[in-house]
N, C-alpha and C positions, 0 to 999 in steps of 0.2 A: 858690744855689750848689750844693747836693746834687742838686738836678734838673739842672741844666745838666751837671754831671760825670758824673751816670748816665746823661743821654742821650748824652753823648761816649763812653759805653762804660765808664766806671770803675765800680769797685764802691766805693761810699761808706759809712763808717759816721760816725755823728754823735754826738757829746758835747754835753751842754749847758753844761759848764764845764770849767776845765783839769783839776780833780781828777779828774772822770769820764773825760775823754781820755785822762790819764795811767793810770789802772786798765784801760781798755779795750787800752790799747798793751802794758802789760805783761802782760796775758792772751794777746793775741794781736796781735803786731807787725805792721805794715803796710807797705807800700812807700814811703809817703809820708805826712806829715803837715802839714796847712795848720792854722794857729793864729791867732786873733786874739790881740793883745798884751793889750788889756784885758779880762779876764775874771774873774767870779766864782770864789771859793774859791782859784784858783791863775791867777796872771797868765800870759799867753803867753811872757813872759822866762823864768818859773820853769820853764813847760812845756819850753821850750828846753834849758835846765839839766839838767833831770831826765832827758831824752830824750837826750841828749849824755853823761850818764854812762851811761846803760843801754846805748845803742847810738851809738858814736862816727861811725858811718857813714850814719846815717839821714840822708834827704833831708827837709828841713823848709823849708817857704813859711809866712812870717808876714804877716799883714793888720794894718796899722795906720792910724790918722788922719794920720799923718805929722808929729806934734806932736813938738818937742823932739828928743832925742837917741834915740827911740825906734828908728828904722830901723838907725842905725849900731850900737846896743846887740844888736838882734836879729842882725846880721849878726856881730857880735863874739862872739856866745854861739854860733853856729853856723847860722842860719838861711842857706839857699843863696840865697834870693830874698826880696824883701820887696816886698807890695804895697800901694799907698796907695788907701783909700777916697776915694771910691766905686770898686770895683773893678768894670772892666769884664768882664763875662761871658765876652767871647772871649778877653780878654788873660789872664783865670783857666785857661781851657781850655788856650791856648797856652803859659803857663808851666808847667802839670803835665806836659804832652806834653813839652815840653823837660827838666825835671828829671828825668823817669822816664828 
């Protein structure tokens, strides 16, 4: 995903887990956050909640396996769009362009 978004002309920062991603966001906010819902240390749902507290207008795309209430919960918490795995790379790029 990083390679495809970079090749599409986007500057991409990558975090290894939700906690690192939040730390990076606090230090240098971005234009868009893409978060998986299942991550170590902090889930994507926790990331969405925290980002919403820090910046209610931040654009967030969530990625999930599509199980249970995950998509609905992510949108309820503030994700603008939710992509279901396996994510088609062209769909990811199109969604990023649309959201930005």
